[in-house]
N, C-alpha and C positions, 0 to 999 in steps of 0.2 A: 206689678211695677209701682213706682213711687216718684213723687216729686222730690227735688233736693233744694234746700234753702240755705244760703250762706248769709249770715247776718253780722256785719261789722267784723269780718274775719281778718286776723293778723297772724303773721308768722315772722319771728325774729330769730336770727342765728347770731347770738351775741349782740353786737351793735348794728348788725346788718338787718334791715327790714325788707324781707323778701316779698311779703304780702302785706299791704297796708290798708286795712279797714275796708275790704271790698264787700259789697252786697249784691246778691244775685239770686234769682228764682229760676230754677230749671223745672219745667212742667213735666208731668207724667207723660211718658211715651215720646218725649222730645229728644232729638239728636242735637246736642250742643257741642260746638267746637271751641276750645280755648286756643286762640291764635296769638302768636307773638314771638319776638326774637329770643335767643338763649338768655337766660337770667331774668326774664320778665316776671316770673312768679307763677307761671301756669302749672308746672309740674309740682311745685310745693303746694299749690292749692289742691291739685288732684290727690296728692299723698295725704293731705289732711282729711279730705273727704273719705279716703280709704281707711284712715285710722293708722297709717304708717308714720305719720309725723305728729308730734305734740302740737296742740293749738296754743299759740301765745295769747290770743284774745278772741272774743266773739263766740258765735254759736253755729253749729251745723245741724240741720234737721234732715232726716231721710223719712219721707212721709210726714207723720205728725210726731215722730220720735226724735228727741234730742240725743245725739250720738257722740257728743264730745268725749265722754269717758268710756265708750264702748270700744272693744278691740275689733280688728278687721273681721274676725270670724263671727262676730255678733251683729254685723251690719247687713248681712245678706247681699253682698256685692261680689262682682266678678272683675278681675283685673288682668290686663295684659300690658306689659311694659316693653320699652325699647330693648332692655336687657332681658334675654329670653327666660332666665331662671328655670331652666329645665332640669329634671332629675337624671343625671348621667347613667345610673344603673338601670333605669326603666326604658322600655321601648317607647316608641312614639305613641302606640295605642295606650299603654299604661300611663304615660304622661297626660294624655288627653282625658283618660278615664279617672284620674286621681281624685278630682273634686267630687265626682259622682260616687265613687266608692267611699270617700270620707263621709258622704251623706247617707251611706248604707242603702243605696238604690239597688234594686234587683239586677243581677248580672245581664239578663236578657235585654232589659231596657238600656243598660249601659252600652252594650254592644250596638244596639240600634242607633243610639244617639251619636256615638263615636264615629260610626261609619257614615252617618248622614252629614256630620260637620266635616269629616275628612273628604267627602266627595265635593262639597262646596269649595273647600280650600285646596283641592287637588293634592291630597296627602295619602290617598288610598294605597299607592304603590310603595310607601315608606313606613307603613304602620308597624312593621316588624323590625324596623331598624332602630339603632340607638342614636341619641343626639350627636355623639362625637363623629358619626359617619355622615352627618348631614351638612349641607351648605348653610350659610348664614340666613339666606332667604327661606329655606325650609324650616330652620329652627324658629324663625320669627312667626311663620304660619302655624307651627305647632303651639307656640305660646298663645297665639290668638285663638286657636281652636279650643285650647283648654279653658279659656275664659268664656267663649261663646256657647260651649256645650252645656253650661249650667243654666238653671232657672233662677236668675238673680233679679233683685229689685232694680239694681243700677249696675250698668257695665261701664267700667273705667278703662279707657284705652289710651295709653301714653305712647304716641308715635309708633303704633304697632306694625306699620308697613314701611318704615323708613329704610330698612336694609334690603328691600326687594328691588329688582331691576325695574327700569322705567315701564316696560311692557306689562309686567306682572302687577306693578303698583297701580297702573291705570285700570286693569281688570279688577283688582281688589277694591278700588274705590266703589265701583259699581256693585260688586258683591256685598260689601259692607252696607251700602245703602239698601240693597234688596233684603238682606238679612234683618236689618232694623225694621223695615216695613212688615216683614213676616212675623218677627217676634213681638212687634209693638212694644218695644222695650225703651227704657230711659238710658240714653247713652251720653257719656261725657268723653270727648275725644280731644286729646292734647296734640298739637302739631305746630311746627314753625312754617309749614308749607301752605301758603295761601290757596293753592289750587285744591288741595285736599279739603280745606275748610269750606271754601265756596261751593265745591261740587257736592259735598255730602250733607252738610249741616242744615238743620231747620233754623238755627240761630247761631251767630258767631259772636264770641266774646273776645274782643281785641284787648290785649294786655301789654303794658310796658312799665318797667320800674316798679312793679308790685301793685299797680292800680289798674282798674278797668278804664280803658279809653273810650270804648263804645260797645254797646250791645245792640244787635239788630240782625235782620235777615241778611243773607249774602248780598242781595240786591241793595239793601240799605247801606251796608258798610262800603260797598263798591261805588254806588252812584251818589250817595249823600253822606260822605264822611263828615264827622262832627269836628274834626281837628286836623292839623297838619300831619301828626304822626300817623293816624289811620289812613289819610289820603296818600301818604308816602309809602307806607308798609303794604297796603293792599293794592294790588295791580302790578302787572308785568307786561311791558316795560313800566317803570315807575312814572308817576305823574310829574309833569313839568311844573316848576315853581319859579315865579318871576316877581321880584320886588316891584311894586308899582305905587302910583298915587292916583287919586280919582278927583274928578270935578263933577259935582252933581248939577244937572240941568233940570228943566221942567219935565221933559219926557224922555230923557236919556242920561247916561253917565259916560263921561269921557275918561278912559283908562289911559294913563300915561306911564310908559315903561322906558325910562331914559329918554332917548331921542325919537321914540315912536309912540303913536297913540291910535286908539280906535274907540268907537262908541258902542255902548250896550243900550238896547231899547226894551229888553225884556221887563214887563211890568212887575212880575213877582220879584225879580232881582232888585229892581229899583225900590220896591216897597220894603224889602229886607234891609237894604242899605239905609233908607231913611228912618227905619225904626230901630236900628242898632244903637243902643244907648251910649256906648263909649267909643263911637266911631272916630278914628283919627285918620283923616283922608291921606296923610302922607306916610302912614306906617301900615301898609297892607301888602298882602302876598296874593298874587293871582295864580290859580292852579288850573291846569288843563291836561287831560290824559292824551298820550300820543295818538290813540285811535280816534280822537275827536278833533284832530287837526287835518284839514284838507289841503292837498297840494293842487293848486289851480292849473288847469291846462294852459299852455303857452298862448293859445288862441282866445282864452276867456277874456271878455271885456272887464275892465277894472271899474269898481264902484266906489273906491275910496275907503273900503272897510278891510282891505287886504293889508298884509304885512310882508315886506320883502326881506329876504335873507339869502345867504350863500350856502350851497351844499358843502358840508365839511367831510362827511363820511356816509357811505351806504352799506348796510349790513343785509345781504340777501339771506332770508330764512326759509326758502322754499316757496311756500304759498303766500308769503308777505315779505315786506322789507322794512327795516328800521333805518330811517333817514335822519342823520344828525345835521341840523341846520343852524348856522351861526347868524343870530339876529342881534345886531347892535352889541357885539362882544359877548353875548350869552348863547349857550348851546341849547337847542330845543330838539327833543326827540319826536319823530313823527312815525307812526305805524301805518303803512298803507299796503293794500293788496294790488294797487295799480303798479305797472312797471315804471321804474324811475329812469328816465332818459337823460336827465341832466347829469353832467359830470361834476366831480369835485371842483369847487371854486366858482361854479356857474350860479347866477342869480335865479331864484324862484320866488313866486308869490304864494303865500299860505293864508289860510282863513281859519280862525278859531270858531268852532260851532258854539254859538251863543248859549244854547240851552244846556250845554255841558260845562260851562265855565264855573269855577269855584273861586270864592274870595275869602281870605282868612285875615284875621287880626294878627299882625306880626308879633305883638307883645304877648297876648294871651294864647295865640295859636288856635283860637276857636274859629269855627266856620261862621261866616256872615251869610253866605248862600253857597 
């Protein structure tokens, strides 16, 4: 296996800059997910690593080898893409075996490898069928099997399970993670699905408009987003954002949101505020995830740190509820596992968990804490 290094990588399609000077190190045996919306540059980046797209600028290294001018067949990579790209005249077995036969591997070993990966991906009962007789989900698994059956330095997987149904996709997430641990391989995985990225990857690369917005572990990009885009894109339901102003005191910070206010006493957050070099107290955005807001019981004593609002809508989701609360003309989403007894239009008191508050500079969109 090998590490992958991207150095000041660019991709232009005419005047459109799909990838804009990104730098990234993927370590040997690491599972890295490229996460972002459609058009963010993640697939273009993968295709340049694969050698399927011309590089407009920069360098790509696989191991210690510069591969800019090498074709896909010279890079010792394996690929599976959202479009299955199966060979219609070949059976499923022959499709999976194709890269092994191209490498002139002994037929006995080919048979063993194909059957092993077919068992993992639940394809043993369709090995003698042809692609046209398979469902889209089966075809996608065949495409994935054809990539994973190889001994490659790097595996490039572009939304390889997007066409599977929800139950199979959940199972495949676990299987892909287990396969990666067994193969001890370097995997680069492209997806727009944050659950896939957070569940499987060792490291998540969040992209938007051709640039990398944040690189970190799943826990880092979820709990400590570096900017508003990452905070908004990662997490479901999405983070709440509220325009606010602050007033710094000796041992606290007063947060003012229109006609409501509350205090923050967290020492680390106060330190971050005081050390932020370009702080503009009247141009800030407060962020809080729906799961980090508490609905206080009706009998709870009030301490002055609560916020009142009116229930606008309740979405029952089985084991949880999404409650839309109107606070001073702004809607706030709250995720709770507690039963919601209040009806629409009734007043409730909510509490922001201080340790999970985020504050962003409204102009730069960078995180202050």
